[in-house]
Biopython code that builds the backbone (N, CA, C, O; Angstrom):
import numpy as np
from Bio.PDB.StructureBuilder import StructureBuilder

atoms = [
    (1, "MET", "N", (-11.508, 2.355, -12.701)),
    (1, "MET", "CA", (-12.121, 3.288, -11.787)),
    (1, "MET", "C", (-12.285, 2.583, -10.447)),
    (1, "MET", "O", (-12.755, 1.447, -10.380)),
    (2, "ILE", "N", (-11.896, 3.264, -9.400)),
    (2, "ILE", "CA", (-12.026, 2.743, -8.043)),
    (2, "ILE", "C", (-13.018, 3.633, -7.304)),
    (2, "ILE", "O", (-12.814, 4.843, -7.206)),
    (3, "ALA", "N", (-14.073, 3.050, -6.794)),
    (3, "ALA", "CA", (-15.078, 3.815, -6.049)),
    (3, "ALA", "C", (-14.703, 3.818, -4.573)),
    (3, "ALA", "O", (-14.464, 2.766, -3.980)),
    (4, "LEU", "N", (-14.656, 4.998, -3.996)),
    (4, "LEU", "CA", (-14.464, 5.119, -2.554)),
    (4, "LEU", "C", (-15.840, 5.077, -1.910)),
    (4, "LEU", "O", (-16.842, 5.360, -2.567)),
    (5, "ARG", "N", (-15.896, 4.740, -0.677)),
    (5, "ARG", "CA", (-17.200, 4.553, -0.034)),
    (5, "ARG", "C", (-18.011, 5.836, 0.028)),
    (5, "ARG", "O", (-19.219, 5.816, -0.207)),
    (6, "ARG", "N", (-17.378, 6.926, 0.334)),
    (6, "ARG", "CA", (-18.077, 8.210, 0.426)),
    (6, "ARG", "C", (-17.109, 9.305, -0.008)),
    (6, "ARG", "O", (-15.893, 9.151, 0.109)),
    (7, "ALA", "N", (-17.647, 10.395, -0.502)),
    (7, "ALA", "CA", (-16.814, 11.502, -0.977)),
    (7, "ALA", "C", (-16.034, 12.170, 0.150)),
    (7, "ALA", "O", (-15.034, 12.838, -0.114)),
    (8, "ASP", "N", (-16.468, 12.007, 1.409)),
    (8, "ASP", "CA", (-15.757, 12.654, 2.514)),
    (8, "ASP", "C", (-14.612, 11.794, 3.055)),
    (8, "ASP", "O", (-14.004, 12.140, 4.068)),
    (9, "ARG", "N", (-14.317, 10.679, 2.388)),
    (9, "ARG", "CA", (-13.207, 9.809, 2.793)),
    (9, "ARG", "C", (-11.905, 10.299, 2.171)),
    (9, "ARG", "O", (-11.908, 11.150, 1.281)),
    (10, "HIS", "N", (-10.801, 9.755, 2.650)),
    (10, "HIS", "CA", (-9.485, 10.060, 2.123)),
    (10, "HIS", "C", (-8.850, 8.758, 1.638)),
    (10, "HIS", "O", (-9.229, 7.671, 2.075)),
    (11, "ALA", "N", (-7.896, 8.879, 0.745)),
    (11, "ALA", "CA", (-7.186, 7.698, 0.239)),
    (11, "ALA", "C", (-5.720, 8.028, 0.049)),
    (11, "ALA", "O", (-5.345, 9.184, -0.147)),
    (12, "TRP", "N", (-4.900, 6.997, 0.111)),
    (12, "TRP", "CA", (-3.484, 7.088, -0.219)),
    (12, "TRP", "C", (-3.228, 6.083, -1.330)),
    (12, "TRP", "O", (-3.597, 4.914, -1.211)),
    (13, "VAL", "N", (-2.595, 6.532, -2.415)),
    (13, "VAL", "CA", (-2.261, 5.674, -3.549)),
    (13, "VAL", "C", (-0.749, 5.558, -3.604)),
    (13, "VAL", "O", (-0.051, 6.572, -3.625)),
    (14, "GLN", "N", (-0.233, 4.334, -3.629)),
    (14, "GLN", "CA", (1.210, 4.078, -3.657)),
    (14, "GLN", "C", (1.530, 3.183, -4.847)),
    (14, "GLN", "O", (0.966, 2.097, -4.985)),
    (15, "VAL", "N", (2.434, 3.643, -5.702)),
    (15, "VAL", "CA", (2.864, 2.838, -6.851)),
    (15, "VAL", "C", (4.056, 1.998, -6.415)),
    (15, "VAL", "O", (5.133, 2.529, -6.143)),
    (16, "ALA", "N", (3.859, 0.691, -6.351)),
    (16, "ALA", "CA", (4.936, -0.221, -5.941)),
    (16, "ALA", "C", (5.882, -0.518, -7.107)),
    (16, "ALA", "O", (7.099, -0.572, -6.933)),
    (17, "ARG", "N", (5.308, -0.710, -8.292)),
    (17, "ARG", "CA", (6.114, -0.963, -9.498)),
    (17, "ARG", "C", (5.392, -0.371, -10.700)),
    (17, "ARG", "O", (4.163, -0.294, -10.717)),
    (18, "GLY", "N", (6.153, 0.045, -11.699)),
    (18, "GLY", "CA", (5.567, 0.512, -12.940)),
    (18, "GLY", "C", (5.156, 1.966, -12.898)),
    (18, "GLY", "O", (5.708, 2.761, -12.138)),
    (19, "ALA", "N", (4.172, 2.309, -13.730)),
    (19, "ALA", "CA", (3.715, 3.697, -13.841)),
    (19, "ALA", "C", (2.237, 3.725, -14.208)),
    (19, "ALA", "O", (1.747, 2.888, -14.966)),
    (20, "VAL", "N", (1.537, 4.716, -13.646)),
    (20, "VAL", "CA", (0.108, 4.905, -13.901)),
    (20, "VAL", "C", (-0.184, 6.403, -13.956)),
    (20, "VAL", "O", (0.665, 7.226, -13.613)),
    (21, "THR", "N", (-1.386, 6.740, -14.390)),
    (21, "THR", "CA", (-1.885, 8.087, -14.160)),
    (21, "THR", "C", (-3.012, 7.975, -13.146)),
    (21, "THR", "O", (-3.819, 7.047, -13.195)),
    (22, "LEU", "N", (-3.056, 8.916, -12.243)),
    (22, "LEU", "CA", (-4.112, 9.014, -11.242)),
    (22, "LEU", "C", (-4.875, 10.289, -11.542)),
    (22, "LEU", "O", (-4.377, 11.388, -11.300)),
    (23, "ASP", "N", (-6.082, 10.147, -12.069)),
    (23, "ASP", "CA", (-6.886, 11.306, -12.469)),
    (23, "ASP", "C", (-6.065, 12.253, -13.355)),
    (23, "ASP", "O", (-6.136, 13.472, -13.205)),
    (24, "GLY", "N", (-5.288, 11.678, -14.275)),
    (24, "GLY", "CA", (-4.509, 12.463, -15.236)),
    (24, "GLY", "C", (-3.100, 12.836, -14.791)),
    (24, "GLY", "O", (-2.309, 13.322, -15.599)),
    (25, "GLN", "N", (-2.778, 12.619, -13.534)),
    (25, "GLN", "CA", (-1.443, 12.958, -13.001)),
    (25, "GLN", "C", (-0.547, 11.725, -13.060)),
    (25, "GLN", "O", (-0.886, 10.707, -12.457)),
    (26, "PRO", "N", (0.590, 11.779, -13.767)),
    (26, "PRO", "CA", (1.454, 10.592, -13.829)),
    (26, "PRO", "C", (2.124, 10.294, -12.489)),
    (26, "PRO", "O", (2.588, 11.195, -11.791)),
    (27, "LEU", "N", (2.159, 9.020, -12.155)),
    (27, "LEU", "CA", (2.856, 8.536, -10.964)),
    (27, "LEU", "C", (3.769, 7.391, -11.386)),
    (27, "LEU", "O", (3.363, 6.513, -12.148)),
    (28, "TRP", "N", (4.989, 7.404, -10.893)),
    (28, "TRP", "CA", (5.988, 6.395, -11.249)),
    (28, "TRP", "C", (6.313, 5.548, -10.033)),
    (28, "TRP", "O", (5.872, 5.841, -8.921)),
    (29, "GLN", "N", (7.081, 4.504, -10.250)),
    (29, "GLN", "CA", (7.468, 3.602, -9.166)),
    (29, "GLN", "C", (7.943, 4.381, -7.956)),
    (29, "GLN", "O", (8.765, 5.288, -8.078)),
    (30, "SER", "N", (7.436, 4.035, -6.806)),
    (30, "SER", "CA", (7.711, 4.605, -5.484)),
    (30, "SER", "C", (6.994, 5.936, -5.230)),
    (30, "SER", "O", (7.114, 6.480, -4.133)),
    (31, "ASP", "N", (6.249, 6.481, -6.207)),
    (31, "ASP", "CA", (5.465, 7.691, -5.962)),
    (31, "ASP", "C", (4.231, 7.349, -5.146)),
    (31, "ASP", "O", (3.703, 6.239, -5.222)),
    (32, "GLY", "N", (3.787, 8.309, -4.374)),
    (32, "GLY", "CA", (2.552, 8.184, -3.622)),
    (32, "GLY", "C", (1.756, 9.463, -3.757)),
    (32, "GLY", "O", (2.308, 10.520, -4.062)),
    (33, "ALA", "N", (0.448, 9.365, -3.528)),
    (33, "ALA", "CA", (-0.408, 10.545, -3.625)),
    (33, "ALA", "C", (-1.531, 10.444, -2.605)),
    (33, "ALA", "O", (-2.122, 9.382, -2.410)),
    (34, "ALA", "N", (-1.812, 11.564, -1.961)),
    (34, "ALA", "CA", (-2.952, 11.668, -1.058)),
    (34, "ALA", "C", (-4.143, 12.192, -1.848)),
    (34, "ALA", "O", (-4.007, 13.090, -2.679)),
    (35, "VAL", "N", (-5.309, 11.621, -1.579)),
    (35, "VAL", "CA", (-6.529, 12.019, -2.278)),
    (35, "VAL", "C", (-7.594, 12.302, -1.233)),
    (35, "VAL", "O", (-7.782, 11.515, -0.305)),
    (36, "SER", "N", (-8.290, 13.419, -1.377)),
    (36, "SER", "CA", (-9.369, 13.790, -0.453)),
    (36, "SER", "C", (-10.566, 14.300, -1.233)),
    (36, "SER", "O", (-10.432, 14.832, -2.335)),
    (37, "GLU", "N", (-11.744, 14.125, -0.636)),
    (37, "GLU", "CA", (-12.991, 14.678, -1.147)),
    (37, "GLU", "C", (-13.304, 14.260, -2.584)),
    (37, "GLU", "O", (-13.761, 15.073, -3.387)),
    (38, "GLN", "N", (-13.054, 12.989, -2.902)),
    (38, "GLN", "CA", (-13.428, 12.428, -4.196)),
    (38, "GLN", "C", (-14.172, 11.123, -3.944)),
    (38, "GLN", "O", (-13.835, 10.371, -3.030)),
    (39, "SER", "N", (-15.179, 10.866, -4.759)),
    (39, "SER", "CA", (-15.946, 9.627, -4.597)),
    (39, "SER", "C", (-15.381, 8.492, -5.439)),
    (39, "SER", "O", (-15.785, 7.341, -5.274)),
    (40, "SER", "N", (-14.438, 8.806, -6.354)),
    (40, "SER", "CA", (-13.811, 7.762, -7.165)),
    (40, "SER", "C", (-12.415, 8.200, -7.598)),
    (40, "SER", "O", (-12.083, 9.386, -7.598)),
    (41, "LEU", "N", (-11.611, 7.209, -7.965)),
    (41, "LEU", "CA", (-10.257, 7.442, -8.468)),
    (41, "LEU", "C", (-10.153, 6.787, -9.835)),
    (41, "LEU", "O", (-10.647, 5.677, -10.029)),
    (42, "ARG", "N", (-9.521, 7.456, -10.776)),
    (42, "ARG", "CA", (-9.325, 6.883, -12.112)),
    (42, "ARG", "C", (-7.838, 6.589, -12.287)),
    (42, "ARG", "O", (-7.024, 7.504, -12.412)),
    (43, "LEU", "N", (-7.496, 5.305, -12.294)),
    (43, "LEU", "CA", (-6.121, 4.851, -12.491)),
    (43, "LEU", "C", (-5.996, 4.243, -13.885)),
    (43, "LEU", "O", (-6.777, 3.368, -14.260)),
    (44, "ILE", "N", (-5.011, 4.711, -14.649)),
    (44, "ILE", "CA", (-4.751, 4.175, -15.989)),
    (44, "ILE", "C", (-3.284, 3.803, -16.056)),
    (44, "ILE", "O", (-2.419, 4.609, -15.712)),
    (45, "GLY", "N", (-2.996, 2.585, -16.497)),
    (45, "GLY", "CA", (-1.619, 2.129, -16.598)),
    (45, "GLY", "C", (-0.872, 2.770, -17.754)),
    (45, "GLY", "O", (-1.352, 2.766, -18.887)),
    (46, "ILE", "N", (0.290, 3.316, -17.474)),
    (46, "ILE", "CA", (1.210, 3.792, -18.505)),
    (46, "ILE", "C", (2.068, 2.613, -18.961)),
    (46, "ILE", "O", (2.410, 2.483, -20.136)),
    (47, "GLU", "N", (2.400, 1.766, -17.996)),
    (47, "GLU", "CA", (3.130, 0.520, -18.226)),
    (47, "GLU", "C", (2.632, -0.473, -17.174)),
    (47, "GLU", "O", (1.944, -0.063, -16.239)),
    (48, "PRO", "N", (2.953, -1.758, -17.293)),
    (48, "PRO", "CA", (2.511, -2.700, -16.259)),
    (48, "PRO", "C", (2.894, -2.192, -14.866)),
    (48, "PRO", "O", (4.019, -1.742, -14.644)),
    (49, "ALA", "N", (1.942, -2.271, -13.934)),
    (49, "ALA", "CA", (2.164, -1.659, -12.628)),
    (49, "ALA", "C", (1.479, -2.451, -11.520)),
    (49, "ALA", "O", (0.523, -3.191, -11.751)),
    (50, "GLU", "N", (1.999, -2.272, -10.316)),
    (50, "GLU", "CA", (1.370, -2.750, -9.081)),
    (50, "GLU", "C", (1.121, -1.520, -8.221)),
    (50, "GLU", "O", (2.040, -0.762, -7.912)),
    (51, "VAL", "N", (-0.142, -1.336, -7.839)),
    (51, "VAL", "CA", (-0.542, -0.134, -7.118)),
    (51, "VAL", "C", (-1.324, -0.538, -5.872)),
    (51, "VAL", "O", (-2.188, -1.413, -5.927)),
    (52, "LEU", "N", (-1.017, 0.102, -4.758)),
    (52, "LEU", "CA", (-1.756, -0.101, -3.509)),
    (52, "LEU", "C", (-2.645, 1.123, -3.282)),
    (52, "LEU", "O", (-2.198, 2.261, -3.429)),
    (53, "VAL", "N", (-3.905, 0.877, -2.924)),
    (53, "VAL", "CA", (-4.827, 1.974, -2.620)),
    (53, "VAL", "C", (-5.355, 1.740, -1.210)),
    (53, "VAL", "O", (-5.963, 0.710, -0.917)),
    (54, "PHE", "N", (-5.111, 2.712, -0.351)),
    (54, "PHE", "CA", (-5.545, 2.638, 1.045)),
    (54, "PHE", "C", (-6.726, 3.581, 1.240)),
    (54, "PHE", "O", (-6.600, 4.784, 1.014)),
    (55, "ASP", "N", (-7.863, 3.051, 1.653)),
    (55, "ASP", "CA", (-9.055, 3.843, 1.960)),
    (55, "ASP", "C", (-8.943, 4.259, 3.424)),
    (55, "ASP", "O", (-9.005, 3.418, 4.321)),
    (56, "LEU", "N", (-8.780, 5.543, 3.659)),
    (56, "LEU", "CA", (-8.531, 6.075, 5.000)),
    (56, "LEU", "C", (-9.770, 6.768, 5.565)),
    (56, "LEU", "O", (-10.600, 7.295, 4.824)),
    (57, "ARG", "N", (-9.871, 6.755, 6.852)),
    (57, "ARG", "CA", (-10.981, 7.466, 7.512)),
    (57, "ARG", "C", (-10.610, 8.886, 7.792)),
    (57, "ARG", "O", (-11.415, 9.637, 8.342)),
]
sb = StructureBuilder()
sb.init_structure("model")
sb.init_model(0)
sb.init_chain("A")
sb.init_seg("    ")
for serial, (resi, resn, name, xyz) in enumerate(atoms, 1):
    if name == "N":
        sb.init_residue(resn, " ", resi, " ")
    sb.init_atom(name, np.array(xyz, "f"), 0.0, 1.0, " ", f" {name:<3s}", serial, name[0])
structure = sb.get_structure()
């Protein structure tokens, strides 16, 4: 679980390698997802992965 600073923030999640689920949605290598109006993100590995999470204003 990744806590964002405030629920009114935005985030970008980028899967560099491997596969994960982001709040139940599968993401594979090179997939990205925009997230808004959430106070936390739930990332679960489907396989070994490297994921970048950008906390945006």
